[in-house]
C-alpha positions as CSV (number, residue, x, y, z in Angstrom):
1,M,0.2,0.1,0.1
2,T,1.2,3.8,-0.5
3,N,2.9,5.2,2.4
4,G,1.2,8.5,1.8
5,A,0.2,9.8,5.1
6,Q,-2.9,11.6,3.3
7,W,-4.0,8.0,1.9
8,H,-3.7,6.6,5.4
9,S,-5.7,9.6,6.9
10,W,-8.6,9.1,4.2
11,L,-9.0,5.6,5.3
12,I,-9.0,6.0,8.9
13,N,-11.5,8.8,8.6
14,D,-13.6,7.1,6.2
15,R,-16.9,6.1,8.2
16,W,-17.1,2.5,6.8
17,F,-13.3,1.6,7.2
18,R,-13.3,3.4,10.8
19,D,-16.1,1.2,12.0
20,L,-13.9,-2.2,10.6
21,P,-12.5,-4.6,13.2
22,A,-8.9,-4.2,13.9
23,L,-8.4,-7.4,11.8
24,L,-10.2,-6.2,8.7
25,Q,-8.5,-2.8,9.1
26,D,-4.9,-4.3,9.3
27,S,-5.6,-6.7,6.4
28,L,-6.9,-3.9,4.0
29,L,-3.9,-1.7,5.0
30,T,-1.4,-4.3,4.5
31,G,-3.1,-6.0,1.5
32,M,-4.2,-3.0,-0.9
33,R,-1.9,-1.8,-3.5
34,Q,-1.7,1.7,-4.8
35,R,-2.2,2.0,-8.6
36,R,-2.2,5.1,-10.9
37,V,-4.2,5.1,-13.8
38,T,-3.9,7.7,-16.7
39,P,-7.0,9.2,-18.3
40,G,-9.1,7.1,-20.5
41,K,-7.4,3.8,-19.3
42,S,-9.3,1.1,-17.7
43,I,-9.4,0.0,-14.1
44,F,-11.0,-3.2,-15.1
45,L,-13.4,-4.1,-17.9
46,R,-16.7,-6.1,-18.1
47,G,-16.0,-9.8,-18.2
48,E,-12.6,-9.7,-16.7
49,P,-12.1,-11.8,-13.6
50,A,-13.9,-10.7,-10.4
51,P,-12.2,-7.2,-9.6
52,G,-11.8,-7.4,-5.9
53,L,-12.1,-4.4,-3.7
54,Y,-11.1,-1.0,-4.8
55,A,-10.8,2.6,-3.0
56,L,-10.9,5.6,-5.3
57,L,-8.5,8.3,-3.7
58,T,-8.1,10.9,-6.3
59,G,-9.6,11.6,-9.6
60,S,-13.0,10.4,-11.1
61,L,-14.3,7.2,-13.0
62,R,-16.7,6.8,-15.8
63,I,-18.9,3.5,-15.1
64,N,-20.2,2.1,-18.5
65,P,-22.3,-1.0,-18.0
66,G,-22.2,-2.2,-21.5
67,R,-23.5,0.6,-23.7
68,P,-22.9,4.6,-23.6
69,Q,-24.7,6.2,-21.0
70,L,-24.8,9.5,-19.2
71,A,-22.7,9.0,-16.5
72,R,-20.9,11.3,-13.7
73,S,-18.6,11.0,-10.9
74,P,-19.8,10.7,-7.5
75,H,-16.5,11.2,-5.9
76,A,-16.6,14.6,-4.4
77,E,-13.3,15.7,-2.9
78,N,-14.8,15.6,0.6
79,Y,-16.0,12.1,0.1
80,R,-12.9,9.8,-0.1
81,P,-12.4,7.2,-0.5
82,Y,-15.0,5.9,-2.7
83,W,-15.1,2.0,-2.4
84,F,-16.3,-0.2,-5.2
85,G,-15.9,-3.6,-6.7
86,E,-17.3,-5.4,-3.5
87,A,-20.4,-6.7,-5.5
88,S,-18.2,-9.3,-6.9
89,L,-17.9,-10.9,-3.6
90,F,-21.9,-11.5,-3.7
91,D,-22.5,-12.8,-7.1
92,D,-19.0,-14.7,-7.6
93,L,-18.9,-13.6,-11.3
94,P,-16.7,-11.8,-13.6
95,A,-16.9,-7.9,-13.8
96,T,-20.3,-6.7,-14.8
97,H,-19.1,-3.2,-15.5
98,D,-16.5,-1.2,-17.5
99,V,-14.6,1.0,-15.0
100,I,-12.5,3.8,-16.9
101,A,-10.4,6.6,-15.5
102,Q,-12.3,9.9,-16.2
103,D,-8.9,12.0,-15.4
104,A,-5.9,11.1,-13.7
105,V,-6.6,8.4,-10.8
106,I,-5.2,6.8,-7.9
107,V,-6.8,3.6,-6.5
108,L,-6.0,1.4,-3.8
109,H,-6.8,-2.4,-4.7
110,M,-7.1,-5.7,-2.8
111,A,-7.4,-8.6,-5.2
112,D,-10.2,-11.0,-5.3
113,A,-8.3,-14.0,-4.2
114,P,-6.7,-12.9,-0.9
115,L,-10.0,-11.0,0.0
116,K,-12.2,-14.2,-0.3
117,Q,-9.5,-16.3,1.3
118,L,-9.7,-13.7,4.3
119,L,-13.5,-14.0,4.2
120,A,-13.4,-17.8,4.3
121,E,-10.9,-17.8,7.3
122,H,-12.9,-15.1,9.2
123,P,-16.6,-15.4,8.2
124,T,-17.9,-13.0,10.5
125,L,-16.1,-10.1,8.3
126,W,-18.9,-10.7,5.8
127,R,-21.1,-8.4,7.7
128,H,-19.0,-5.3,7.0
129,F,-19.1,-6.1,3.2
130,R,-22.8,-6.4,3.5
131,L,-23.1,-3.0,5.0
132,L,-20.9,-1.5,2.5
133,L,-23.1,-2.8,-0.4
134,G,-26.3,-2.2,1.3
135,S,-25.3,1.6,2.0
136,K,-25.3,1.9,-1.9
137,L,-28.4,-0.1,-2.8
138,G,-30.3,1.4,0.1
139,I,-31.4,-1.8,1.4
140,E,-30.3,-4.4,4.2
141,V,-28.1,-6.9,2.2
142,P,-28.6,-10.6,3.4
143,A,-26.0,-13.0,4.1
144,V,-24.6,-14.6,1.1
145,Q,-26.0,-18.1,2.0
146,D,-29.4,-16.7,2.5
147,I,-29.7,-14.7,-0.6
148,T,-31.3,-17.7,-2.6
149,L,-33.8,-18.1,0.3
150,L,-35.7,-14.8,-0.7
151,P,-39.0,-14.9,-2.6
152,T,-38.4,-15.3,-6.2
153,Q,-39.6,-11.6,-7.0
154,E,-37.3,-10.3,-4.2
155,R,-34.3,-11.9,-5.6
156,V,-34.6,-10.8,-9.2
157,A,-35.3,-7.3,-7.9
158,F,-32.2,-7.6,-5.6
159,R,-30.0,-8.9,-8.5
160,L,-31.3,-6.1,-10.9
161,L,-30.6,-3.3,-8.2
162,M,-27.1,-4.8,-7.6
163,L,-26.3,-4.7,-11.1
164,A,-27.6,-1.0,-11.4
165,E,-26.6,0.6,-8.0
166,A,-23.4,-1.0,-6.9
167,Y,-21.1,1.2,-8.5
168,G,-23.3,4.4,-7.8
169,G,-21.9,6.6,-10.5
170,V,-24.6,6.3,-13.4
171,D,-26.7,9.6,-13.8
172,G,-30.1,9.7,-15.3
173,S,-33.4,8.0,-14.5
174,L,-32.7,5.3,-17.2
175,R,-30.1,2.6,-16.3
176,S,-29.3,-0.4,-18.2
177,V,-28.0,-3.9,-17.1
178,M,-26.9,-6.5,-19.4
179,R,-29.1,-9.5,-19.7
180,G,-26.2,-11.9,-19.4
181,D,-25.3,-10.5,-16.2
182,M,-28.4,-11.7,-14.5
183,A,-27.3,-15.6,-14.3
184,S,-25.9,-15.3,-11.1
185,T,-26.3,-18.8,-9.2
186,R,-25.2,-17.3,-6.0
187,C,-27.8,-14.4,-6.2
188,L,-30.7,-16.0,-7.9
189,G,-30.6,-20.0,-7.9
190,L,-33.5,-19.7,-10.5
191,T,-34.0,-21.3,-13.8
192,G,-33.8,-18.9,-16.6
193,E,-37.4,-19.5,-17.4
194,V,-38.3,-18.3,-14.1
195,V,-36.1,-15.3,-14.3
196,E,-37.8,-14.4,-17.6
197,R,-41.4,-14.7,-16.2
198,V,-40.5,-12.6,-13.3
199,L,-39.0,-9.8,-15.9
200,T,-42.1,-10.0,-17.6
201,Y,-44.0,-9.1,-14.7
202,F,-41.8,-6.2,-14.1
203,E,-42.0,-5.0,-17.6
204,E,-45.9,-5.4,-17.6
205,R,-45.7,-2.9,-14.7
206,Q,-43.2,-0.7,-16.3
207,I,-40.5,-1.4,-14.1
208,V,-38.2,-2.7,-16.8
209,L,-38.0,-2.5,-20.5
210,R,-36.2,-5.4,-22.1
211,D,-34.3,-5.4,-25.3
212,H,-32.3,-8.2,-26.9
213,D,-29.2,-7.9,-24.9
214,R,-30.1,-5.5,-22.1
215,I,-32.6,-4.4,-19.6
216,D,-33.5,-0.8,-19.2
217,I,-34.5,0.0,-15.4
218,L,-37.2,2.5,-15.4
219,D,-38.1,2.6,-11.7
220,T,-35.2,1.7,-9.1
221,D,-37.3,2.8,-6.3
222,W,-40.0,0.2,-7.0
223,L,-37.2,-2.4,-7.3
224,R,-35.6,-1.1,-4.1
225,D,-39.2,-1.9,-2.3
226,A,-39.5,-5.2,-3.9
227,A,-36.0,-6.2,-2.9
228,L,-36.6,-5.4,0.9
229,H,-36.3,-9.2,2.2
230,R,-37.9,-10.6,5.3
231,L,-34.7,-12.1,6.8
232,T,-33.3,-10.8,10.0
233,G,-29.9,-10.0,8.8
234,A,-28.1,-12.5,11.0
235,E,-24.4,-12.3,11.1
236,A,-22.8,-14.1,8.3
């Protein structure tokens, strides 16, 4: 990791990081590596291996899930670091978004493999990544092993919301996710036929609009309400 006092200060003063147990703080402080990215270069691209955890320290990003969209950076200078990539821990799939440096960027990165090894050795740490993801989605995220226990419609709504909102940087009321990214056994555990039936239900109610290779989300608030699960949020 960078030795810069400013970076260390940003991490220590970040609300999510500050509330982590010492074990997880120390693991991130020692395990993350600094990376500088020039404008227009990718942090990672859709389809690449699961990205692990990133913290944006300086600069701004363009998030592009599969096709051109309006985009802005949510990373105001008084809100650093901006954490991203943790959604891959929950769906166990390759990256679902292109993440591009809008200008000169500095990020810290912990790769997927050591992060998952840490979570396997200390399962109680999962809770903190659920809190991080939940803060972006606006819902309480269930334990990984309980996601497929959600009612069918809630599972599909949760998956759509995770794909659309986990990176938090897309502007405008229309969001698109790629249909191929829906197929997460870990998040859904449903047959393709069942998923399509639920999407038809959503489309009939003008919640989503389906195209050949993508799903346009028209009402994220409805999805958020639909994704509210009936689990108690037990420790994972």
